[in-house]
C-alpha positions as CSV (number, residue, x, y, z in Angstrom):
1,M,-0.8,-0.3,0.3
2,P,1.5,3.5,-1.0
3,S,1.4,6.0,1.8
4,Q,0.3,9.1,2.2
5,S,2.6,11.6,0.2
6,H,2.6,9.0,-2.5
7,H,-1.5,9.4,-2.8
8,A,-0.3,13.4,-2.1
9,F,1.8,13.2,-4.6
10,L,-0.9,11.6,-7.3
11,D,-3.4,13.9,-6.3
12,Q,-0.9,16.7,-7.6
13,L,0.1,15.0,-10.3
14,G,-4.2,15.3,-11.3
15,S,-2.9,18.9,-12.4
16,V,-0.5,17.3,-14.9
17,D,-3.2,15.2,-16.3
18,Q,-5.8,17.9,-16.8
19,L,-2.5,20.1,-19.1
20,I,-2.4,17.0,-21.0
21,T,-6.0,16.7,-21.9
22,I,-6.3,20.9,-22.9
23,H,-3.5,20.2,-25.1
24,G,-5.1,16.9,-27.3
25,R,-8.1,20.3,-27.6
26,I,-5.4,23.0,-29.0
27,Q,-6.0,21.9,-32.3
28,S,-3.3,23.3,-35.2
29,G,-3.6,26.5,-36.5
30,K,-2.1,30.3,-35.8
31,G,-0.9,30.8,-32.7
32,R,-1.7,27.8,-31.5
33,R,2.3,26.2,-31.1
34,H,2.9,28.6,-28.9
35,E,0.7,27.6,-26.3
36,Q,1.1,24.0,-26.8
37,D,4.6,25.0,-25.5
38,A,3.6,26.8,-22.6
39,L,1.2,23.7,-21.8
40,H,4.8,21.5,-22.1
41,K,6.7,23.6,-19.6
42,A,3.9,24.5,-16.8
43,G,3.5,19.9,-16.7
44,V,7.3,20.0,-16.1
45,V,7.7,22.7,-13.7
46,M,4.9,21.3,-12.0
47,T,6.3,17.1,-12.2
48,V,9.1,18.3,-10.7
49,A,7.3,20.7,-8.0
50,A,5.2,17.4,-7.0
51,W,8.7,15.1,-6.9
52,Q,10.2,17.7,-4.3
53,A,7.1,17.8,-2.2
54,Y,6.8,13.9,-2.2
55,I,10.2,13.6,-0.6
56,E,9.5,16.5,1.9
57,K,6.5,14.8,3.2
58,I,8.1,11.7,3.7
59,I,9.8,12.4,4.5
60,R,7.8,14.1,7.9
61,E,5.4,11.0,6.9
62,T,8.3,9.1,8.5
63,L,9.3,10.5,10.9
64,N,5.5,10.0,12.6
65,N,5.6,7.1,12.2
66,I,8.9,6.6,14.4
67,E,7.4,9.2,16.9
68,S,4.7,6.7,16.9
69,G,7.0,3.5,17.5
70,F,7.6,5.6,20.9
71,Y,4.3,6.2,22.4
72,G,1.5,5.9,19.9
73,P,-1.1,3.5,19.6
74,T,1.5,0.3,18.5
75,A,4.2,1.4,21.4
76,T,5.0,-2.1,23.7
77,Q,6.3,0.1,26.1
78,T,6.4,3.8,26.7
79,A,10.1,5.0,26.1
80,P,12.9,6.3,28.2
81,H,12.1,10.2,29.0
82,W,16.0,10.4,27.6
83,A,15.0,8.7,24.0
84,L,12.2,11.1,23.8
85,H,14.2,14.1,24.4
86,S,16.7,12.9,22.3
87,F,14.6,12.0,19.4
88,N,12.6,15.3,19.6
89,L,15.4,17.1,18.7
90,R,17.0,15.1,16.0
91,R,13.1,15.2,14.6
92,A,13.8,19.5,14.4
93,E,17.0,19.7,12.7
94,I,15.2,16.8,10.0
95,L,12.5,19.4,9.7
96,G,14.4,22.3,9.5
97,T,16.7,20.5,6.4
98,V,13.3,20.2,4.5
99,N,11.8,23.1,4.9
100,K,14.8,24.2,3.0
101,F,15.4,22.0,0.5
102,N,14.6,23.2,-3.1
103,T,16.5,21.3,-5.5
104,P,15.1,18.2,-5.5
105,N,18.2,16.4,-7.2
106,T,19.2,13.1,-7.1
107,Q,22.1,14.5,-4.7
108,N,20.4,15.7,-2.6
109,I,17.4,14.1,-2.3
110,Q,20.7,11.5,-1.3
111,R,21.9,13.4,1.4
112,I,18.2,14.4,2.7
113,F,17.5,10.7,3.4
114,Q,20.9,9.2,4.3
115,E,20.9,12.0,7.0
116,A,17.7,11.5,8.3
117,F,17.2,7.6,8.5
118,D,20.6,6.3,6.6
119,F,18.6,5.3,3.7
120,D,19.8,5.1,0.3
121,P,17.5,6.1,-2.0
122,W,19.3,5.3,-5.0
123,P,19.2,1.3,-5.5
124,C,15.8,1.3,-5.5
125,W,15.2,3.3,-8.9
126,E,16.6,1.2,-11.8
127,W,13.9,0.9,-14.4
128,Y,13.9,-2.4,-16.6
129,R,10.5,-2.7,-17.3
130,G,9.0,-2.0,-20.8
131,P,10.9,-0.1,-22.9
132,R,13.0,1.6,-20.5
133,K,16.1,-0.8,-19.6
134,W,18.1,1.6,-17.5
135,N,20.3,1.0,-14.1
136,G,20.5,3.2,-11.5
137,H,22.9,5.9,-12.7
138,Q,21.3,6.7,-16.1
139,T,17.3,6.9,-14.1
140,R,20.0,9.6,-11.9
141,V,20.9,11.0,-15.2
142,R,17.3,11.5,-16.7
143,T,16.0,12.3,-13.0
144,D,18.4,15.5,-12.5
145,S,18.2,16.7,-16.5
146,W,14.2,16.7,-15.4
147,V,15.1,19.0,-12.1
148,K,17.8,20.8,-14.7
149,I,15.1,21.9,-17.0
150,R,12.4,23.4,-14.2
151,H,15.1,25.2,-13.4
152,A,15.6,26.5,-17.1
153,I,11.7,27.2,-17.3
154,A,10.9,28.8,-13.2
155,H,13.3,31.4,-14.5
156,G,13.1,32.1,-17.1
157,Y,16.1,30.4,-19.3
158,P,17.3,28.9,-22.8
159,L,16.4,24.8,-22.4
160,P,19.5,23.4,-21.9
161,D,21.3,22.7,-25.2
162,N,23.5,19.7,-24.1
163,M,21.1,17.3,-23.4
164,D,20.3,14.6,-26.3
165,F,16.6,14.1,-26.0
166,L,15.2,17.4,-25.5
167,Q,16.7,18.3,-29.1
168,D,14.4,18.7,-32.5
169,K,15.8,17.5,-36.3
170,N,17.3,21.0,-36.4
171,G,18.9,20.3,-33.1
172,N,17.0,22.7,-31.3
173,A,15.9,22.4,-27.4
174,R,12.7,22.0,-27.5
175,L,9.4,20.2,-24.9
176,N,6.8,18.2,-27.0
177,L,3.7,16.0,-26.2
178,T,5.5,13.0,-25.9
179,L,8.7,14.7,-23.7
180,L,5.5,15.8,-21.4
181,R,4.5,12.9,-20.8
182,E,7.7,11.0,-20.5
183,C,8.6,12.8,-17.8
184,L,5.6,12.6,-15.8
185,N,5.7,8.8,-15.7
186,H,9.8,9.3,-14.5
187,F,8.7,10.8,-11.8
188,K,5.9,8.2,-11.2
189,H,8.0,5.2,-11.5
190,I,10.5,6.9,-9.1
191,A,8.4,8.0,-6.8
192,L,6.8,4.5,-6.3
193,Q,9.9,3.0,-6.2
194,T,11.3,4.9,-3.8
195,D,7.6,4.7,-2.1
196,H,8.4,0.1,-1.9
197,S,11.8,1.0,-1.2
198,L,12.0,3.0,2.1
199,R,8.6,0.6,3.4
200,D,10.6,-2.1,3.5
201,Y,13.7,-0.6,5.4
202,L,11.8,1.2,7.2
203,E,10.2,-2.4,9.2
204,N,13.7,-4.2,8.4
205,Q,16.1,-1.4,10.0
206,Y,13.3,0.4,12.7
207,N,11.4,-2.5,13.2
208,I,8.2,-0.3,12.5
209,H,5.4,-2.6,11.0
210,S,3.1,-1.6,8.3
211,P,4.2,2.0,8.3
212,W,1.6,2.5,5.1
Protein backbone atom coordinates (compact mmCIF):
# COMPACT_ATOMS: atom_id res chain seq x y z
CA MET A 1 0.00 0.00 0.00
CA PRO A 2 1.43 3.44 -0.92
CA SER A 3 2.03 6.10 1.70
CA GLN A 4 -0.20 9.09 2.31
CA SER A 5 2.58 11.18 0.77
CA HIS A 6 2.42 9.13 -2.41
CA HIS A 7 -1.35 9.55 -2.62
CA ALA A 8 -0.85 13.31 -2.29
CA PHE A 9 1.83 13.15 -5.00
CA LEU A 10 -0.56 11.49 -7.44
CA ASP A 11 -3.31 13.97 -6.58
CA GLN A 12 -0.93 16.83 -7.33
CA LEU A 13 -0.04 15.26 -10.68
CA GLY A 14 -3.71 15.29 -11.58
CA SER A 15 -3.18 18.89 -12.68
CA VAL A 16 -0.56 17.71 -15.17
CA ASP A 17 -3.03 15.16 -16.54
CA GLN A 18 -5.46 18.03 -17.02
CA LEU A 19 -2.84 19.95 -18.99
CA ILE A 20 -2.36 16.93 -21.25
CA THR A 21 -6.12 16.76 -21.80
CA ILE A 22 -6.20 20.46 -22.66
CA HIS A 23 -3.28 19.93 -25.03
CA GLY A 24 -5.35 17.42 -26.98
CA ARG A 25 -8.09 20.01 -27.48
CA ILE A 26 -5.75 22.56 -29.02
CA GLN A 27 -5.92 22.10 -32.76
CA SER A 28 -3.35 23.23 -35.29
CA GLY A 29 -3.52 26.83 -36.37
CA LYS A 30 -1.99 30.24 -35.84
CA GLY A 31 -0.72 30.69 -32.30
CA ARG A 32 -1.49 27.13 -31.25
CA ARG A 33 2.13 26.06 -31.21
CA HIS A 34 2.99 28.71 -28.61
CA GLU A 35 0.00 27.65 -26.49
CA GLN A 36 1.15 24.04 -26.59
CA ASP A 37 4.68 25.04 -25.66
CA ALA A 38 3.34 26.83 -22.59
CA LEU A 39 1.50 23.65 -21.57
CA HIS A 40 4.65 21.56 -22.00
CA LYS A 41 6.67 23.90 -19.80
CA ALA A 42 3.97 24.21 -17.16
CA GLY A 43 3.61 20.44 -17.04
CA VAL A 44 7.32 19.88 -16.42
CA VAL A 45 7.44 22.55 -13.70
CA MET A 46 4.39 21.06 -11.96
CA THR A 47 5.71 17.50 -12.20
CA VAL A 48 9.08 18.31 -10.66
CA ALA A 49 7.33 20.40 -8.00
CA ALA A 50 5.18 17.39 -7.11
CA TRP A 51 8.32 15.26 -6.81
CA GLN A 52 9.91 17.79 -4.45
CA ALA A 53 6.74 17.96 -2.37
CA TYR A 54 6.65 14.17 -2.17
CA ILE A 55 10.19 14.04 -0.77
CA GLU A 56 9.34 16.63 1.86
CA LYS A 57 6.09 14.92 2.84
CA ILE A 58 7.47 11.38 2.99
CA ILE A 59 10.21 12.49 5.36
CA ARG A 60 7.62 14.07 7.64
CA GLU A 61 5.43 10.98 7.38
CA THR A 62 8.39 8.75 8.26
CA LEU A 63 9.19 10.86 11.31
CA ASN A 64 5.58 10.52 12.44
CA ASN A 65 5.79 6.75 12.10
CA ILE A 66 9.00 6.61 14.11
CA GLU A 67 7.39 8.79 16.75
CA SER A 68 4.42 6.43 16.96
CA GLY A 69 6.85 3.68 17.89
CA PHE A 70 7.76 5.63 21.03
CA TYR A 71 4.35 6.35 22.46
CA GLY A 72 1.74 5.88 19.75
CA PRO A 73 -1.10 3.35 19.81
CA THR A 74 1.19 0.60 18.43
CA ALA A 75 4.00 1.15 20.93
CA THR A 76 4.68 -1.86 23.16
CA GLN A 77 5.98 0.30 25.99
CA THR A 78 6.66 3.94 26.72
CA ALA A 79 10.17 4.99 25.77
CA PRO A 80 12.38 6.56 28.44
CA HIS A 81 12.37 10.33 28.65
CA TRP A 82 15.93 10.70 27.40
CA ALA A 83 15.06 8.75 24.23
CA LEU A 84 12.04 10.94 23.55
CA HIS A 85 14.08 14.06 24.17
CA SER A 86 16.82 12.91 21.80
CA PHE A 87 14.29 12.03 19.13
CA ASN A 88 12.57 15.42 19.40
CA LEU A 89 15.88 17.22 18.99
CA ARG A 90 16.78 15.11 15.98
CA ARG A 91 13.29 15.55 14.51
CA ALA A 92 13.60 19.34 14.74
CA GLU A 93 16.96 19.20 12.99
CA ILE A 94 15.60 17.04 10.16
CA LEU A 95 12.54 19.24 9.69
CA GLY A 96 14.77 22.29 9.54
CA THR A 97 16.64 20.66 6.64
CA VAL A 98 13.36 19.78 4.94
CA ASN A 99 12.13 23.36 5.21
CA LYS A 100 15.25 24.56 3.37
CA PHE A 101 15.06 21.83 0.71
CA ASN A 102 14.55 23.43 -2.71
CA THR A 103 16.49 21.54 -5.39
CA PRO A 104 15.27 17.92 -5.71
CA ASN A 105 18.22 16.55 -7.66
CA THR A 106 19.48 13.07 -6.95
CA GLN A 107 22.48 14.12 -4.85
CA ASN A 108 20.37 16.28 -2.54
CA ILE A 109 17.72 13.60 -2.20
CA GLN A 110 20.25 10.92 -1.32
CA ARG A 111 21.83 13.28 1.22
CA ILE A 112 18.60 14.24 2.94
CA PHE A 113 17.45 10.62 3.27
CA GLN A 114 20.81 9.36 4.48
CA GLU A 115 21.24 12.13 7.03
CA ALA A 116 17.69 11.65 8.31
CA PHE A 117 17.31 7.86 8.33
CA ASP A 118 20.53 6.33 6.93
CA PHE A 119 18.43 5.33 3.92
CA ASP A 120 19.81 5.41 0.36
CA PRO A 121 17.08 5.58 -2.33
CA TRP A 122 19.43 5.29 -5.30
CA PRO A 123 19.55 1.47 -5.60
CA CYS A 124 15.76 1.24 -6.00
CA TRP A 125 15.60 3.58 -9.00
CA GLU A 126 16.61 1.04 -11.63
CA TRP A 127 14.07 0.86 -14.42
CA TYR A 128 13.89 -2.45 -16.28
CA ARG A 129 10.27 -2.41 -17.28
CA GLY A 130 8.61 -2.01 -20.66
CA PRO A 131 10.80 -0.18 -23.18
CA ARG A 132 12.95 1.39 -20.47
CA LYS A 133 16.18 -0.48 -19.74
CA TRP A 134 18.01 1.85 -17.38
CA ASN A 135 20.35 1.10 -14.53
CA GLY A 136 20.40 3.32 -11.47
CA HIS A 137 22.98 5.70 -12.92
CA GLN A 138 21.00 6.26 -16.12
CA THR A 139 17.83 6.91 -14.14
CA ARG A 140 19.64 9.43 -11.96
CA VAL A 141 21.06 11.24 -14.98
CA ARG A 142 17.59 11.65 -16.48
CA THR A 143 16.17 12.74 -13.13
CA ASP A 144 18.78 15.47 -12.78
CA SER A 145 18.16 16.51 -16.38
CA TRP A 146 14.47 17.11 -15.68
CA VAL A 147 15.34 19.09 -12.55
CA LYS A 148 17.68 21.28 -14.63
CA ILE A 149 14.97 21.75 -17.24
CA ARG A 150 12.52 22.79 -14.52
CA HIS A 151 15.10 25.26 -13.22
CA ALA A 152 15.61 26.77 -16.67
CA ILE A 153 11.86 27.19 -17.24
CA ALA A 154 11.15 28.58 -13.78
CA HIS A 155 13.93 31.18 -14.05
CA GLY A 156 13.24 32.18 -17.65
CA TYR A 157 16.37 30.65 -19.15
CA PRO A 158 16.51 28.85 -22.50
CA LEU A 159 16.14 25.09 -22.39
CA PRO A 160 19.50 23.30 -21.95
CA ASP A 161 21.10 22.67 -25.34
CA ASN A 162 23.35 19.82 -24.19
CA MET A 163 20.67 17.15 -23.68
CA ASP A 164 20.22 14.89 -26.70
CA PHE A 165 16.67 13.86 -25.84
CA LEU A 166 15.54 17.50 -25.99
CA GLN A 167 16.90 18.21 -29.46
CA ASP A 168 14.65 18.25 -32.51
CA LYS A 169 15.79 17.29 -36.01
CA ASN A 170 17.39 20.72 -36.40
CA GLY A 171 19.36 20.38 -33.17
CA ASN A 172 17.20 22.86 -31.25
CA ALA A 173 16.13 22.17 -27.68
CA ARG A 174 12.36 21.81 -27.40
CA LEU A 175 9.62 20.16 -25.37
CA ASN A 176 6.67 18.30 -26.80
CA LEU A 177 3.79 16.21 -25.56
CA THR A 178 5.78 12.97 -25.75
CA LEU A 179 8.51 14.42 -23.55
CA LEU A 180 5.98 15.80 -21.07
CA ARG A 181 4.46 12.35 -20.74
CA GLU A 182 7.93 10.87 -20.31
CA CYS A 183 8.66 13.37 -17.54
CA LEU A 184 5.39 12.49 -15.82
CA ASN A 185 6.01 8.74 -16.03
CA HIS A 186 9.61 9.14 -14.92
CA PHE A 187 8.76 10.78 -11.63
CA LYS A 188 5.82 8.47 -11.04
CA HIS A 189 8.25 5.57 -11.32
CA ILE A 190 10.94 6.84 -8.97
CA ALA A 191 8.40 8.10 -6.43
CA LEU A 192 6.69 4.70 -6.26
CA GLN A 193 10.02 2.88 -6.06
CA THR A 194 11.16 5.21 -3.28
CA ASP A 195 7.89 4.67 -1.44
CA HIS A 196 8.18 0.88 -1.57
CA SER A 197 11.88 0.78 -0.74
CA LEU A 198 11.57 3.16 2.22
CA ARG A 199 8.62 1.14 3.57
CA ASP A 200 10.69 -2.07 3.44
CA TYR A 201 13.68 -0.31 4.99
CA LEU A 202 11.61 0.95 7.94
CA GLU A 203 10.18 -2.50 8.52
CA ASN A 204 13.60 -4.20 8.43
CA GLN A 205 15.85 -1.60 10.05
CA TYR A 206 13.48 0.29 12.36
CA ASN A 207 11.15 -2.61 13.18
CA ILE A 208 8.13 -0.52 12.19
CA HIS A 209 5.37 -2.87 11.09
CA SER A 210 3.52 -1.70 7.96
CA PRO A 211 4.47 1.99 8.13
CA TRP A 212 2.06 2.45 5.22
